[in-house]
N, C-alpha and C positions, 0 to 999 in steps of 0.2 A: 552406438548410442551417443547422441549429442545433446548436451545440456543447453537450455535456453540462455542467451546472454541477457544483459541488463535491459537493453532496448526491447528485446522480444518479450521479456517479462512485463515491462510497462505497457507494451502494445496489447498483450493478452488481457491484462486487467482492464484496459480502456474499452475493450469490446463488450464488457458486461455492464458498463455504465449506461443506464437507461435514459431515453429521451426525457427532457424536462427536469432532470435531477439537479439539485444544488449540492455541490461536492467540494470538500476540502482536500487538497493534496499536500501530503507531508513533504519534508525536505528530501533532497536527493532523488532516488529512483522514482518515487511516487509522483514528483513534480513533472517528470517527463511524460506522464500519461496524457497530459493535455495535448501533446504533439500527435497523438494517435486516435483521437476521438473520431468515430465514424462521421462522415460529412452529413449524413442524413439525420443526425441527432443534435438537438439543441440543449447543450449542457452549460450551466453556469458554475465555473470553478471559483472557489473562494480561498483567500489566504489570510492568515492571522495578522498580517501587518496592514490589512485594510483594502483588499481588492476583491470585487465581485465581478466576474467576467474576465478571468485570466485567459489569455490566449496562448499559442505555442511559444516555446522558448525563442528568445530573440536571436537573430543572426547579425552578422556584421552590418548588413544593410538596414536592419530594422531596430537596432539597439538604441534605446533612449536611456541616458544616464539617470533619469529620474524614475524609471520603472524597474524595480527590483523585487524579487521574491524574498521571503524572510531569511533564506540562506545566503542572500547576496547575489544570486544569479539574475541576469537580465531577462526580462519577460516582455510579452506584448499583451495588448488588450483586445478583446473581441468587441464587436459593435454592441453598444448599449451598456458597456461596463461602467461601474461606479467605483469611486475611490472615497475612503472614509478613514476614521481613526482606528487604531488597534482596539480601543475601548469598545467601539461598535462591533468590530470583528469578533471580539470575545463574547459580546452579548449575543451575537448570532450563534456562535459555537455552543455556548452554555445554555441557550434558550431552547434547544431542540429544533432549530430551524434548518439544520443540514440533513439531507437525505442520506449522505454517505461521507465517510472520511476514508481515504486511502493512505495508510501510514507505512513507514519502514519499521523493521523490527529486528531485535536480537534473538528473542525467543517467544513462542506462543505455546501455551499449555493445552492439553486435551480438553480442559474445561473452559477454554477461551480467555485465559489470563494473558495479558500482554506485558512484555518487558522490552522497552525500546528507547530508554533514555540514558542508561549507563551500563557499563560492563564491569565485572569484578576485576579489580587490579588495574583499572585504566590509569594511564599516565597523564591524562588531561582532565581538566575540570569538567564535571558533568553538565550536560545541556538538556534540560527537560523541556524547555519551550512550552508550547501549548498542547502537548500530546495528551496530558491528563484530561484537559477540558474537552478535547476532541473525542477521546476514547469513551467518555461517559455521556457526551452531549449529542453525538451524531446518532441517527436512527439505525445505521448499519456501520460496522467497522470492518474494513478489509485491510489485510497486511500483505506487503510485497517484500520478499527477502529470499536470499539463497536458502536452499533446503538444509545445508550443513555449513559449518564454519570452514575456514581454510584448513583446519586440522582434521576435518572430517567429522566433527562432533555434531550431533543433531541439533537443529534449532526448533523443530517441532518436538516437544517434550511432554512427559507426564506432569511434571511440576517445574515451574520456572525457577532457576537458580540465580538469575540476575534480579536487581531491584524492580519491583512491579510498577507499571504505569497505571494499570486498571485491571480489575478482576471480572472475568466472565463476560467480556464485551465483544470479543472477536468472532465474526461470523464466517469469514473466509480468508484463506491464505493462498497467494500466488507465489510459487517458487520456480526455480529453474528446472525442477523435475515434475511438478504436478500442480493441479488446481485442487485445493483441499477445503472442504466445508468443515466447520466446527459444529458438531451437533450434540444433542443431549447424550448420545452414545459415544462420543469422541470423534476422532478424525475419520473423515470419509472422503476418499479421492474421487473426483468427478472426471478428471483427465490426467493421464500419465504420458510422459514423453515416449516416443517410439523406441522400441527395443528394451524398455524397462518393464520388468514384471512387478506384480504386487509384492512378491517376496523381496525383490531388490529394493523397492520403495520402503518396505518395512525395515530393512536392514539400515536404511539411512534415516530412520525416524525413531525418536526416543520414547514413543508410546504406541500402543496398538493402533493400526490403521487398516481400514478395509476399503474396498472399491465398490462403487455403485454397480448395479446389475448392467447398466448401460454406459459404463465408463468408456470414454472416448480417448483417442490419441491426442495429446497436447501438441499442437503445431503453431508456428508463427512464421511470418515471412522473414526473409533476410533483410535487415535494415542497415543501411550504410551509416 
């Protein structure tokens, strides 16, 4: 049984982003989803520092010191991209103009609550950024994160124990073990990695989880 790595998780999330969507990508792993958008789809990625039309991550050859994502990583622009102030970016986020936001997370509850800006006992200053605005402003909220912590504690839980970003907003979670929808009945797995049973997935999850009747094997290509 092999867990997905971070690139494979971002790739899998990108495959579900539909043609024509306006999408915000959160810091870290979510931002890399722009690298894996299917070529036959026209997607406009937005950032909270004022980019609409974010392209793939920059390489040594394509790096422009004036083009950075909110987290400071170098990025590129797609054809037709627009640059504007963060004030306009937040107006877009808060005004319901985004079809989807893909965010990182520390915990997601069975009722769709999201905790993604601070951890209990953190030794650094908290960084909430625009996550609250995105979590309540986007039409759909997807989260990408490891299924468990490094200590094996579940990140999919009955009730979040970390400070909340938003309540009842998460629709779907992409982990290194499964693709999970958050429904009115709780967690429902749509895909599970090869070799993992529903019982195994339940053991790694801090709330009841069931699988759909047509649950598929979660696969992703090897990405260098």
